[in-house]
CHARMM internal coordinates of N, CA and C (Angstrom, degrees):
IC EDIT
DIST 1 N 1 CA 1.4700
DIST 1 CA 1 C 1.5379
ANGL 1 N 1 CA 1 C 110.20
DIST 1 C 2 N 1.2915
ANGL 1 CA 1 C 2 N 117.11
DIHE 1 N 1 CA 1 C 2 N -35.48
DIST 2 N 2 CA 1.4694
ANGL 1 C 2 N 2 CA 119.44
DIHE 1 CA 1 C 2 N 2 CA 178.58
DIST 2 CA 2 C 1.5195
ANGL 2 N 2 CA 2 C 110.80
DIHE 1 C 2 N 2 CA 2 C -62.19
DIST 2 C 3 N 1.3156
ANGL 2 CA 2 C 3 N 116.98
DIHE 2 N 2 CA 2 C 3 N -44.95
DIST 3 N 3 CA 1.4550
ANGL 2 C 3 N 3 CA 122.00
DIHE 2 CA 2 C 3 N 3 CA -177.30
DIST 3 CA 3 C 1.5517
ANGL 3 N 3 CA 3 C 111.40
DIHE 2 C 3 N 3 CA 3 C -60.93
DIST 3 C 4 N 1.2978
ANGL 3 CA 3 C 4 N 117.72
DIHE 3 N 3 CA 3 C 4 N -31.94
DIST 4 N 4 CA 1.4596
ANGL 3 C 4 N 4 CA 121.59
DIHE 3 CA 3 C 4 N 4 CA 179.28
DIST 4 CA 4 C 1.5232
ANGL 4 N 4 CA 4 C 113.75
DIHE 3 C 4 N 4 CA 4 C -86.66
DIST 4 C 5 N 1.3373
ANGL 4 CA 4 C 5 N 116.54
DIHE 4 N 4 CA 4 C 5 N -2.80
DIST 5 N 5 CA 1.4628
ANGL 4 C 5 N 5 CA 120.12
DIHE 4 CA 4 C 5 N 5 CA -179.86
DIST 5 CA 5 C 1.5008
ANGL 5 N 5 CA 5 C 113.32
DIHE 4 C 5 N 5 CA 5 C 82.65
DIST 5 C 6 N 1.3225
ANGL 5 CA 5 C 6 N 117.83
DIHE 5 N 5 CA 5 C 6 N 16.07
DIST 6 N 6 CA 1.4704
ANGL 5 C 6 N 6 CA 121.83
DIHE 5 CA 5 C 6 N 6 CA 179.90
DIST 6 CA 6 C 1.5162
ANGL 6 N 6 CA 6 C 113.81
DIHE 5 C 6 N 6 CA 6 C -94.00
DIST 6 C 7 N 1.3236
ANGL 6 CA 6 C 7 N 114.99
DIHE 6 N 6 CA 6 C 7 N -8.15
DIST 7 N 7 CA 1.4700
ANGL 6 C 7 N 7 CA 119.46
DIHE 6 CA 6 C 7 N 7 CA -179.41
DIST 7 CA 7 C 1.5232
ANGL 7 N 7 CA 7 C 108.91
DIHE 6 C 7 N 7 CA 7 C -148.70
DIST 7 C 8 N 1.3039
ANGL 7 CA 7 C 8 N 115.45
DIHE 7 N 7 CA 7 C 8 N 157.18
DIST 8 N 8 CA 1.4578
ANGL 7 C 8 N 8 CA 120.70
DIHE 7 CA 7 C 8 N 8 CA 178.32
DIST 8 CA 8 C 1.5268
ANGL 8 N 8 CA 8 C 107.21
DIHE 7 C 8 N 8 CA 8 C -143.45
DIST 8 C 9 N 1.3063
ANGL 8 CA 8 C 9 N 113.56
DIHE 8 N 8 CA 8 C 9 N 145.39
DIST 9 N 9 CA 1.4651
ANGL 8 C 9 N 9 CA 119.06
DIHE 8 CA 8 C 9 N 9 CA 175.28
DIST 9 CA 9 C 1.5270
ANGL 9 N 9 CA 9 C 107.24
DIHE 8 C 9 N 9 CA 9 C -151.36
DIST 9 C 10 N 1.3085
ANGL 9 CA 9 C 10 N 114.29
DIHE 9 N 9 CA 9 C 10 N 155.31
DIST 10 N 10 CA 1.4526
ANGL 9 C 10 N 10 CA 117.95
DIHE 9 CA 9 C 10 N 10 CA 178.86
DIST 10 CA 10 C 1.5141
ANGL 10 N 10 CA 10 C 111.07
DIHE 9 C 10 N 10 CA 10 C 143.29
DIST 10 C 11 N 1.3130
ANGL 10 CA 10 C 11 N 114.75
DIHE 10 N 10 CA 10 C 11 N -162.47
DIST 11 N 11 CA 1.4720
ANGL 10 C 11 N 11 CA 120.67
DIHE 10 CA 10 C 11 N 11 CA 179.26
DIST 11 CA 11 C 1.5157
ANGL 11 N 11 CA 11 C 109.88
DIHE 10 C 11 N 11 CA 11 C -72.22
DIST 11 C 12 N 1.3001
ANGL 11 CA 11 C 12 N 118.09
DIHE 11 N 11 CA 11 C 12 N 163.09
DIST 12 N 12 CA 1.4742
ANGL 11 C 12 N 12 CA 120.46
DIHE 11 CA 11 C 12 N 12 CA 175.92
DIST 12 CA 12 C 1.5243
ANGL 12 N 12 CA 12 C 112.51
DIHE 11 C 12 N 12 CA 12 C -52.46
DIST 12 C 13 N 1.3172
ANGL 12 CA 12 C 13 N 116.85
DIHE 12 N 12 CA 12 C 13 N -38.76
DIST 13 N 13 CA 1.4526
ANGL 12 C 13 N 13 CA 121.05
DIHE 12 CA 12 C 13 N 13 CA 179.40
DIST 13 CA 13 C 1.5556
ANGL 13 N 13 CA 13 C 111.76
DIHE 12 C 13 N 13 CA 13 C -65.91
DIST 13 C 14 N 1.3096
ANGL 13 CA 13 C 14 N 115.71
DIHE 13 N 13 CA 13 C 14 N -41.70
DIST 14 N 14 CA 1.4702
ANGL 13 C 14 N 14 CA 120.40
DIHE 13 CA 13 C 14 N 14 CA 179.18
DIST 14 CA 14 C 1.5248
ANGL 14 N 14 CA 14 C 110.89
DIHE 13 C 14 N 14 CA 14 C -66.80
DIST 14 C 15 N 1.3132
ANGL 14 CA 14 C 15 N 118.82
DIHE 14 N 14 CA 14 C 15 N -41.47
DIST 15 N 15 CA 1.4639
ANGL 14 C 15 N 15 CA 121.91
DIHE 14 CA 14 C 15 N 15 CA 178.43
DIST 15 CA 15 C 1.5099
ANGL 15 N 15 CA 15 C 109.92
DIHE 14 C 15 N 15 CA 15 C -65.56
DIST 15 C 16 N 1.3535
ANGL 15 CA 15 C 16 N 116.51
DIHE 15 N 15 CA 15 C 16 N -42.30
DIST 16 N 16 CA 1.4718
ANGL 15 C 16 N 16 CA 120.34
DIHE 15 CA 15 C 16 N 16 CA 178.51
DIST 16 CA 16 C 1.5284
ANGL 16 N 16 CA 16 C 110.11
DIHE 15 C 16 N 16 CA 16 C -60.18
DIST 16 C 17 N 1.3236
ANGL 16 CA 16 C 17 N 117.55
DIHE 16 N 16 CA 16 C 17 N -45.79
DIST 17 N 17 CA 1.4850
ANGL 16 C 17 N 17 CA 121.64
DIHE 16 CA 16 C 17 N 17 CA -179.88
DIST 17 CA 17 C 1.5191
ANGL 17 N 17 CA 17 C 109.55
DIHE 16 C 17 N 17 CA 17 C -60.32
DIST 17 C 18 N 1.3232
ANGL 17 CA 17 C 18 N 118.23
DIHE 17 N 17 CA 17 C 18 N -40.94
DIST 18 N 18 CA 1.4623
ANGL 17 C 18 N 18 CA 122.02
DIHE 17 CA 17 C 18 N 18 CA -179.91
DIST 18 CA 18 C 1.5238
ANGL 18 N 18 CA 18 C 111.77
DIHE 17 C 18 N 18 CA 18 C -64.96
DIST 18 C 19 N 1.3179
ANGL 18 CA 18 C 19 N 116.79
DIHE 18 N 18 CA 18 C 19 N -40.27
DIST 19 N 19 CA 1.4545
ANGL 18 C 19 N 19 CA 122.54
DIHE 18 CA 18 C 19 N 19 CA -174.57
DIST 19 CA 19 C 1.5507
ANGL 19 N 19 CA 19 C 114.70
DIHE 18 C 19 N 19 CA 19 C -87.20
DIST 19 C 20 N 1.3175
ANGL 19 CA 19 C 20 N 118.21
DIHE 19 N 19 CA 19 C 20 N -21.03
DIST 20 N 20 CA 1.4509
ANGL 19 C 20 N 20 CA 122.00
DIHE 19 CA 19 C 20 N 20 CA -170.89
DIST 20 CA 20 C 1.5413
ANGL 20 N 20 CA 20 C 113.34
DIHE 19 C 20 N 20 CA 20 C -56.64
DIST 20 C 21 N 1.3009
ANGL 20 CA 20 C 21 N 117.61
DIHE 20 N 20 CA 20 C 21 N -52.97
DIST 21 N 21 CA 1.4650
ANGL 20 C 21 N 21 CA 119.26
DIHE 20 CA 20 C 21 N 21 CA -177.29
DIST 21 CA 21 C 1.5160
ANGL 21 N 21 CA 21 C 113.97
DIHE 20 C 21 N 21 CA 21 C -65.38
DIST 21 C 22 N 1.3357
ANGL 21 CA 21 C 22 N 118.05
DIHE 21 N 21 CA 21 C 22 N -48.93
DIST 22 N 22 CA 1.4786
ANGL 21 C 22 N 22 CA 117.54
DIHE 21 CA 21 C 22 N 22 CA 178.92
DIST 22 CA 22 C 1.5336
ANGL 22 N 22 CA 22 C 113.19
DIHE 21 C 22 N 22 CA 22 C -61.71
DIST 22 C 23 N 1.3144
ANGL 22 CA 22 C 23 N 118.00
DIHE 22 N 22 CA 22 C 23 N -36.19
DIST 23 N 23 CA 1.4689
ANGL 22 C 23 N 23 CA 120.20
DIHE 22 CA 22 C 23 N 23 CA 179.19
DIST 23 CA 23 C 1.5262
ANGL 23 N 23 CA 23 C 110.61
DIHE 22 C 23 N 23 CA 23 C -72.05
DIST 23 C 24 N 1.3120
ANGL 23 CA 23 C 24 N 119.10
DIHE 23 N 23 CA 23 C 24 N -33.45
DIST 24 N 24 CA 1.4396
ANGL 23 C 24 N 24 CA 121.81
DIHE 23 CA 23 C 24 N 24 CA -179.87
DIST 24 CA 24 C 1.5241
ANGL 24 N 24 CA 24 C 111.47
DIHE 23 C 24 N 24 CA 24 C -69.60
DIST 24 C 25 N 1.3222
ANGL 24 CA 24 C 25 N 117.09
DIHE 24 N 24 CA 24 C 25 N -31.50
DIST 25 N 25 CA 1.4807
ANGL 24 C 25 N 25 CA 120.56
DIHE 24 CA 24 C 25 N 25 CA -177.08
DIST 25 CA 25 C 1.5150
ANGL 25 N 25 CA 25 C 113.52
DIHE 24 C 25 N 25 CA 25 C -99.90
DIST 25 C 26 N 1.3158
ANGL 25 CA 25 C 26 N 117.83
DIHE 25 N 25 CA 25 C 26 N -6.23
DIST 26 N 26 CA 1.4858
ANGL 25 C 26 N 26 CA 120.75
DIHE 25 CA 25 C 26 N 26 CA -178.65
DIST 26 CA 26 C 1.5156
ANGL 26 N 26 CA 26 C 111.56
DIHE 25 C 26 N 26 CA 26 C -74.68
DIST 26 C 27 N 1.2984
ANGL 26 CA 26 C 27 N 116.39
DIHE 26 N 26 CA 26 C 27 N 146.03
DIST 27 N 27 CA 1.4504
ANGL 26 C 27 N 27 CA 120.23
DIHE 26 CA 26 C 27 N 27 CA 175.29
DIST 27 CA 27 C 1.5180
ANGL 27 N 27 CA 27 C 111.17
DIHE 26 C 27 N 27 CA 27 C -89.82
DIST 27 C 28 N 1.3121
ANGL 27 CA 27 C 28 N 117.87
DIHE 27 N 27 CA 27 C 28 N -10.13
DIST 28 N 28 CA 1.4607
ANGL 27 C 28 N 28 CA 122.58
DIHE 27 CA 27 C 28 N 28 CA 177.70
DIST 28 CA 28 C 1.5257
ANGL 28 N 28 CA 28 C 109.07
DIHE 27 C 28 N 28 CA 28 C -81.03
DIST 28 C 29 N 1.2892
ANGL 28 CA 28 C 29 N 115.70
DIHE 28 N 28 CA 28 C 29 N 154.41
DIST 29 N 29 CA 1.4811
ANGL 28 C 29 N 29 CA 120.69
DIHE 28 CA 28 C 29 N 29 CA -179.09
DIST 29 CA 29 C 1.5551
ANGL 29 N 29 CA 29 C 110.40
DIHE 28 C 29 N 29 CA 29 C -113.95
DIST 29 C 30 N 1.3093
ANGL 29 CA 29 C 30 N 116.65
DIHE 29 N 29 CA 29 C 30 N 28.51
DIST 30 N 30 CA 1.4569
ANGL 29 C 30 N 30 CA 119.54
DIHE 29 CA 29 C 30 N 30 CA 179.39
DIST 30 CA 30 C 1.5312
ANGL 30 N 30 CA 30 C 110.13
DIHE 29 C 30 N 30 CA 30 C -147.45
DIST 30 C 31 N 1.3115
ANGL 30 CA 30 C 31 N 113.57
DIHE 30 N 30 CA 30 C 31 N 161.18
DIST 31 N 31 CA 1.4642
ANGL 30 C 31 N 31 CA 122.05
DIHE 30 CA 30 C 31 N 31 CA 179.12
DIST 31 CA 31 C 1.5061
ANGL 31 N 31 CA 31 C 107.15
DIHE 30 C 31 N 31 CA 31 C -127.86
DIST 31 C 32 N 1.3222
ANGL 31 CA 31 C 32 N 117.51
DIHE 31 N 31 CA 31 C 32 N 127.74
DIST 32 N 32 CA 1.4449
ANGL 31 C 32 N 32 CA 122.92
DIHE 31 CA 31 C 32 N 32 CA 176.17
DIST 32 CA 32 C 1.5184
ANGL 32 N 32 CA 32 C 106.89
DIHE 31 C 32 N 32 CA 32 C -104.12
DIST 32 C 33 N 1.3232
ANGL 32 CA 32 C 33 N 115.98
DIHE 32 N 32 CA 32 C 33 N 129.02
DIST 33 N 33 CA 1.4565
ANGL 32 C 33 N 33 CA 117.52
DIHE 32 CA 32 C 33 N 33 CA -179.66
DIST 33 CA 33 C 1.5381
ANGL 33 N 33 CA 33 C 111.82
DIHE 32 C 33 N 33 CA 33 C -143.74
DIST 33 C 34 N 1.2767
ANGL 33 CA 33 C 34 N 115.69
DIHE 33 N 33 CA 33 C 34 N 159.66
DIST 34 N 34 CA 1.4467
ANGL 33 C 34 N 34 CA 122.08
DIHE 33 CA 33 C 34 N 34 CA 175.48
DIST 34 CA 34 C 1.5240
ANGL 34 N 34 CA 34 C 105.47
DIHE 33 C 34 N 34 CA 34 C -125.00
DIST 34 C 35 N 1.3074
ANGL 34 CA 34 C 35 N 117.05
DIHE 34 N 34 CA 34 C 35 N 125.36
DIST 35 N 35 CA 1.4588
ANGL 34 C 35 N 35 CA 122.48
DIHE 34 CA 34 C 35 N 35 CA -176.23
DIST 35 CA 35 C 1.5046
ANGL 35 N 35 CA 35 C 108.58
DIHE 34 C 35 N 35 CA 35 C -109.41
DIST 35 C 36 N 1.3374
ANGL 35 CA 35 C 36 N 118.39
DIHE 35 N 35 CA 35 C 36 N 127.73
DIST 36 N 36 CA 1.4524
ANGL 35 C 36 N 36 CA 123.13
DIHE 35 CA 35 C 36 N 36 CA 178.16
DIST 36 CA 36 C 1.5329
ANGL 36 N 36 CA 36 C 108.93
DIHE 35 C 36 N 36 CA 36 C -96.33
DIST 36 C 37 N 1.3182
ANGL 36 CA 36 C 37 N 115.72
DIHE 36 N 36 CA 36 C 37 N 129.87
DIST 37 N 37 CA 1.4566
ANGL 36 C 37 N 37 CA 120.88
DIHE 36 CA 36 C 37 N 37 CA -173.88
DIST 37 CA 37 C 1.5398
ANGL 37 N 37 CA 37 C 114.36
DIHE 36 C 37 N 37 CA 37 C -110.05
DIST 37 C 38 N 1.2909
ANGL 37 CA 37 C 38 N 117.81
DIHE 37 N 37 CA 37 C 38 N -11.57
DIST 38 N 38 CA 1.4691
ANGL 37 C 38 N 38 CA 119.03
DIHE 37 CA 37 C 38 N 38 CA -177.85
DIST 38 CA 38 C 1.5158
ANGL 38 N 38 CA 38 C 110.30
DIHE 37 C 38 N 38 CA 38 C 60.70
DIST 38 C 39 N 1.3180
ANGL 38 CA 38 C 39 N 116.68
DIHE 38 N 38 CA 38 C 39 N -127.49
DIST 39 N 39 CA 1.4689
ANGL 38 C 39 N 39 CA 120.39
DIHE 38 CA 38 C 39 N 39 CA -177.62
DIST 39 CA 39 C 1.5000
ANGL 39 N 39 CA 39 C 114.21
DIHE 38 C 39 N 39 CA 39 C -106.02
DIST 39 C 40 N 1.3554
ANGL 39 CA 39 C 40 N 118.07
DIHE 39 N 39 CA 39 C 40 N 30.95
DIST 40 N 40 CA 1.4387
ANGL 39 C 40 N 40 CA 121.45
DIHE 39 CA 39 C 40 N 40 CA 178.48
DIST 40 CA 40 C 1.5142
ANGL 40 N 40 CA 40 C 110.43
DIHE 39 C 40 N 40 CA 40 C -67.88
DIST 40 C 41 N 1.3206
ANGL 40 CA 40 C 41 N 115.65
DIHE 40 N 40 CA 40 C 41 N 151.38
DIST 41 N 41 CA 1.4746
ANGL 40 C 41 N 41 CA 120.53
DIHE 40 CA 40 C 41 N 41 CA 174.37
DIST 41 CA 41 C 1.5373
ANGL 41 N 41 CA 41 C 108.31
DIHE 40 C 41 N 41 CA 41 C -71.73
DIST 41 C 42 N 1.3038
ANGL 41 CA 41 C 42 N 115.85
DIHE 41 N 41 CA 41 C 42 N 164.78
DIST 42 N 42 CA 1.4485
ANGL 41 C 42 N 42 CA 122.25
DIHE 41 CA 41 C 42 N 42 CA 179.59
DIST 42 CA 42 C 1.5299
ANGL 42 N 42 CA 42 C 109.98
DIHE 41 C 42 N 42 CA 42 C -57.58
DIST 42 C 43 N 1.3248
ANGL 42 CA 42 C 43 N 116.69
DIHE 42 N 42 CA 42 C 43 N -43.32
DIST 43 N 43 CA 1.4607
ANGL 42 C 43 N 43 CA 120.20
DIHE 42 CA 42 C 43 N 43 CA -178.74
DIST 43 CA 43 C 1.5417
ANGL 43 N 43 CA 43 C 111.43
DIHE 42 C 43 N 43 CA 43 C -63.47
DIST 43 C 44 N 1.3369
ANGL 43 CA 43 C 44 N 116.98
DIHE 43 N 43 CA 43 C 44 N -41.17
DIST 44 N 44 CA 1.4776
ANGL 43 C 44 N 44 CA 119.65
DIHE 43 CA 43 C 44 N 44 CA 178.27
DIST 44 CA 44 C 1.5210
ANGL 44 N 44 CA 44 C 110.98
DIHE 43 C 44 N 44 CA 44 C -68.88
DIST 44 C 45 N 1.3253
ANGL 44 CA 44 C 45 N 118.37
DIHE 44 N 44 CA 44 C 45 N -36.23
DIST 45 N 45 CA 1.4574
ANGL 44 C 45 N 45 CA 120.68
DIHE 44 CA 44 C 45 N 45 CA 175.04
DIST 45 CA 45 C 1.5048
ANGL 45 N 45 CA 45 C 110.75
DIHE 44 C 45 N 45 CA 45 C -60.11
DIST 45 C 46 N 1.3068
ANGL 45 CA 45 C 46 N 116.89
DIHE 45 N 45 CA 45 C 46 N -49.30
DIST 46 N 46 CA 1.4688
ANGL 45 C 46 N 46 CA 121.53
DIHE 45 CA 45 C 46 N 46 CA -178.30
DIST 46 CA 46 C 1.5300
ANGL 46 N 46 CA 46 C 109.48
DIHE 45 C 46 N 46 CA 46 C -61.61
DIST 46 C 47 N 1.3091
ANGL 46 CA 46 C 47 N 117.34
DIHE 46 N 46 CA 46 C 47 N -42.16
DIST 47 N 47 CA 1.4658
ANGL 46 C 47 N 47 CA 120.75
DIHE 46 CA 46 C 47 N 47 CA 179.21
DIST 47 CA 47 C 1.5384
ANGL 47 N 47 CA 47 C 109.97
DIHE 46 C 47 N 47 CA 47 C -63.71
DIST 47 C 48 N 1.2837
ANGL 47 CA 47 C 48 N 119.35
DIHE 47 N 47 CA 47 C 48 N -41.23
DIST 48 N 48 CA 1.4704
ANGL 47 C 48 N 48 CA 123.70
DIHE 47 CA 47 C 48 N 48 CA 179.45
DIST 48 CA 48 C 1.5172
ANGL 48 N 48 CA 48 C 109.96
DIHE 47 C 48 N 48 CA 48 C -61.22
DIST 48 C 49 N 1.3040
ANGL 48 CA 48 C 49 N 117.84
DIHE 48 N 48 CA 48 C 49 N -45.74
DIST 49 N 49 CA 1.4623
ANGL 48 C 49 N 49 CA 121.23
DIHE 48 CA 48 C 49 N 49 CA -179.26
DIST 49 CA 49 C 1.5266
ANGL 49 N 49 CA 49 C 109.82
DIHE 48 C 49 N 49 CA 49 C -65.00
DIST 49 C 50 N 1.3191
ANGL 49 CA 49 C 50 N 116.97
DIHE 49 N 49 CA 49 C 50 N -44.00
DIST 50 N 50 CA 1.4560
ANGL 49 C 50 N 50 CA 120.96
DIHE 49 CA 49 C 50 N 50 CA -179.36
DIST 50 CA 50 C 1.5338
ANGL 50 N 50 CA 50 C 110.58
DIHE 49 C 50 N 50 CA 50 C -62.04
DIST 50 C 51 N 1.3398
ANGL 50 CA 50 C 51 N 117.33
DIHE 50 N 50 CA 50 C 51 N -47.17
DIST 51 N 51 CA 1.4502
ANGL 50 C 51 N 51 CA 121.69
DIHE 50 CA 50 C 51 N 51 CA 179.64
DIST 51 CA 51 C 1.5239
ANGL 51 N 51 CA 51 C 111.00
DIHE 50 C 51 N 51 CA 51 C -62.91
DIST 51 C 52 N 1.3310
ANGL 51 CA 51 C 52 N 116.99
DIHE 51 N 51 CA 51 C 52 N -39.79
DIST 52 N 52 CA 1.4706
ANGL 51 C 52 N 52 CA 121.57
DIHE 51 CA 51 C 52 N 52 CA 179.06
DIST 52 CA 52 C 1.5335
ANGL 52 N 52 CA 52 C 109.19
DIHE 51 C 52 N 52 CA 52 C -60.90
DIST 52 C 53 N 1.3133
ANGL 52 CA 52 C 53 N 117.87
DIHE 52 N 52 CA 52 C 53 N -47.51
DIST 53 N 53 CA 1.4489
ANGL 52 C 53 N 53 CA 122.08
DIHE 52 CA 52 C 53 N 53 CA 179.55
DIST 53 CA 53 C 1.5218
ANGL 53 N 53 CA 53 C 111.42
DIHE 52 C 53 N 53 CA 53 C -63.57
DIST 53 C 54 N 1.3078
ANGL 53 CA 53 C 54 N 118.00
DIHE 53 N 53 CA 53 C 54 N -43.88
DIST 54 N 54 CA 1.4542
ANGL 53 C 54 N 54 CA 121.11
DIHE 53 CA 53 C 54 N 54 CA 179.69
DIST 54 CA 54 C 1.5404
ANGL 54 N 54 CA 54 C 110.89
DIHE 53 C 54 N 54 CA 54 C -63.50
DIST 54 C 55 N 1.3188
ANGL 54 CA 54 C 55 N 117.18
DIHE 54 N 54 CA 54 C 55 N -44.33
DIST 55 N 55 CA 1.4462
ANGL 54 C 55 N 55 CA 121.89
DIHE 54 CA 54 C 55 N 55 CA -179.41
DIST 55 CA 55 C 1.5311
ANGL 55 N 55 CA 55 C 110.48
DIHE 54 C 55 N 55 CA 55 C -61.34
DIST 55 C 56 N 1.3351
ANGL 55 CA 55 C 56 N 116.91
DIHE 55 N 55 CA 55 C 56 N -47.82
DIST 56 N 56 CA 1.4575
ANGL 55 C 56 N 56 CA 120.74
DIHE 55 CA 55 C 56 N 56 CA 179.50
DIST 56 CA 56 C 1.5053
ANGL 56 N 56 CA 56 C 111.26
DIHE 55 C 56 N 56 CA 56 C -61.44
DIST 56 C 57 N 1.3123
ANGL 56 CA 56 C 57 N 117.05
DIHE 56 N 56 CA 56 C 57 N -44.92
DIST 57 N 57 CA 1.4531
ANGL 56 C 57 N 57 CA 120.20
DIHE 56 CA 56 C 57 N 57 CA 179.20
DIST 57 CA 57 C 1.5203
ANGL 57 N 57 CA 57 C 112.29
DIHE 56 C 57 N 57 CA 57 C -59.84
DIST 57 C 58 N 1.3167
ANGL 57 CA 57 C 58 N 117.73
DIHE 57 N 57 CA 57 C 58 N -43.87
DIST 58 N 58 CA 1.4598
ANGL 57 C 58 N 58 CA 121.82
DIHE 57 CA 57 C 58 N 58 CA 179.54
DIST 58 CA 58 C 1.5286
ANGL 58 N 58 CA 58 C 112.95
DIHE 57 C 58 N 58 CA 58 C -69.14
DIST 58 C 59 N 1.3224
ANGL 58 CA 58 C 59 N 117.26
DIHE 58 N 58 CA 58 C 59 N -32.34
DIST 59 N 59 CA 1.4644
ANGL 58 C 59 N 59 CA 120.25
DIHE 58 CA 58 C 59 N 59 CA -169.32
DIST 59 CA 59 C 1.5241
ANGL 59 N 59 CA 59 C 114.74
DIHE 58 C 59 N 59 CA 59 C -107.86
DIST 59 C 60 N 1.3039
ANGL 59 CA 59 C 60 N 119.19
DIHE 59 N 59 CA 59 C 60 N -17.88
DIST 60 N 60 CA 1.4571
ANGL 59 C 60 N 60 CA 119.43
DIHE 59 CA 59 C 60 N 60 CA -175.02
DIST 60 CA 60 C 1.5203
ANGL 60 N 60 CA 60 C 115.86
DIHE 59 C 60 N 60 CA 60 C -125.94
DIST 60 C 61 N 1.3087
ANGL 60 CA 60 C 61 N 117.17
DIHE 60 N 60 CA 60 C 61 N -9.48
DIST 61 N 61 CA 1.4621
ANGL 60 C 61 N 61 CA 119.36
DIHE 60 CA 60 C 61 N 61 CA -177.24
DIST 61 CA 61 C 1.5458
ANGL 61 N 61 CA 61 C 109.92
DIHE 60 C 61 N 61 CA 61 C -102.22
DIST 61 C 62 N 1.3149
ANGL 61 CA 61 C 62 N 114.43
DIHE 61 N 61 CA 61 C 62 N 145.58
DIST 62 N 62 CA 1.4709
ANGL 61 C 62 N 62 CA 120.58
DIHE 61 CA 61 C 62 N 62 CA 177.46
DIST 62 CA 62 C 1.5122
ANGL 62 N 62 CA 62 C 110.96
DIHE 61 C 62 N 62 CA 62 C -74.92
END
COOR INIT
IC SEED 1 N 1 CA 1 C
IC BUILD
């Protein structure tokens, strides 16, 4: 899925680089995503989602 551009994984910087161009040229104002957590605790899952949102807001939103 990664090779076809349907999925992305990596550091926050790598994910930002992957998403930057499509989000800059998209006419939509939203991002739909599915996050895989494996065996993380509920607290760690919530922290991951919060940090993901904060990172995207700081790095990809006008």
